[in-house]
C-alpha positions, 0 to 999 in steps of 0.5 A: 928294497928288494933285489928279486923279481918275481911274478908275484909281483905281476898286476893279477888283478889288471890281468883279470879285467883284461881277460874279462874284456877279451872274453866279452870280445870273443863272444860279442864278434862270434854272436855278431858274425853268426849269420853274416859273411865274417862267421867264425872270426872269433876263432882267429880272435881266440889265436890272436888273444892267446899270442898277445897273452904270451908276448904280455908275459915275456915283455914283462920280463924284459928290463924296460930300461933295456927296451929304452936302450934298443929304442933308437933301432927300433925307431929306425927299422919301423920307420923303414918298415913304414917307407917299405909300405909305400914301396911293397905294401899289400893294397886292401880297402883302397889303402896300402897299409900292410906288408904280406908275409906268406899268409899274414899281413903285417901292419908296421903302423900299429907297432910303431905306437909302442915304439913311439910310446918308448922313444917319448919316454926315453926322450923326456926322461933324458932331459931330467925333468927340467923345464922344456924349451923350445928345441927340445919341443920341436924335436919331440914333434920331428920324431913323433911327426914323421912316421905320422906323416907317412902313415897319413900318406898311406892314407890312415888317418886314424892310426896318425891320430893315435901317435898324437897322445903320446906326444901330448903325454909326454909334453905335459909330463916332461915339464911343458909350461902353460904358455907353450901349451897354449901357444901350441893349442892355437897353432894346432887348432889353425892346422886343422882349420887350414887343412879342412878349408885348403881342400887339398890335403884330405882325401874326399872319402876323408872329407865325407866322413867329417861333413857326415859326422855333421849332418849325417842325413845329407848322404843316408845312403853314402858317407853317412850311412855308417854313422846312422846304422850304428845309431840305429842299432845304440837305440834299439838296444835299449836298456837290457838289449835284444840278446846274443844274435838277435840284433836285426841292424847287425845279423841282417848285415846293415851295421857295417863290420860289426866285429871290428871298428863297430863292435861296440854297436853290435854290443849295445844293440844285443846287450843293451845300455847294461851291457855297454855300460859294463864294457865302459866300467871295465875300461875305467878300471884298466885305466885306473890300475894303469894310472896307479901303476904309474904312480908306483913306478920307480922312476921317471921313465917308468911313469911316462912309459905307462902314461903313454899307454893310457894315453894311447888306450884312452884316446882309442877308447874315446874316438871309438865309442865316440865315433859308434854313438855319433860324437865322433867322426868315422876315423877307423880306430878299433877298441882296443881288446874288443875290435877284431884284428890281429895288429890292434890286438898284439899291439895292446898286449904288447903295450900292457906287457912293457907296463907290467914290466914297469910295475914289477920293477917297482921295488927292484934297485 
């Protein structure tokens, strides 16, 4: 067994796939916003990607066991930051989700995902792989559920939902049995039905998004507008697309925020089925590479960390693409490494950096 650590153990193939995806992101942001009020956002995206790459290499060198030791402190700090958002948070687009630090906006809820990935891995690894008791399960629900409730109150349903797959992955790999899983599934479905039928928990715009998902034609100029325009953009792209900066829905400013939540719709309009399929194929290879790294991890905490990253990325990809093609309600969840946004880009690179960290130590005692 080797005792030294070298960047020769870095997953350069995975990095290559990531860089290809980031290149497509920058080009598509440029193309989709060329004749809109968002023109120039690709330059900001380049800076976020450069910063994310630097952070990824830094996190790849810090022993993930040390990161796990720091988790209780990190959890406390970011829990307090979520509370601070409620008091001194910056409000934009009808929600208070950010803390303003000089000219920058810091969104703690995005960073909490990384903390929860590490916290869940630490928790279930410390249980030693034994069968889970209901006490173990309720404790895991508590430390994931508390930040989730704070994020829901911002309100930010989309980001709060991304915490759930981290917990699900931890429970699955941590040793939950079939009976416990069935009971939790029934309870979860009952909770969803109860929240929907109560009419008091969801905000009016959140309920409108869900109803418009079921039938967008009920309010084509209101809550159903985004879905309708997205479907038109995707369908009009055909097989090969209309070409860069030639999408009528995108350039005509019919497609909302084409550089962020609906960037996959803009890509589909300009590059058609072929372009969309190529991006999905890139995601597939990235996720498969991560799963392979989880299988070769040196210990259970390493495997849990990588599978937590896989769970979050898979969920975000599935929900965002599903939203764009009308199979999911509009939730504001970004497409990893494609959508514009500093907090989202940095979180993804940091999460990938921790995954690289685990891979680089697979042969280290």
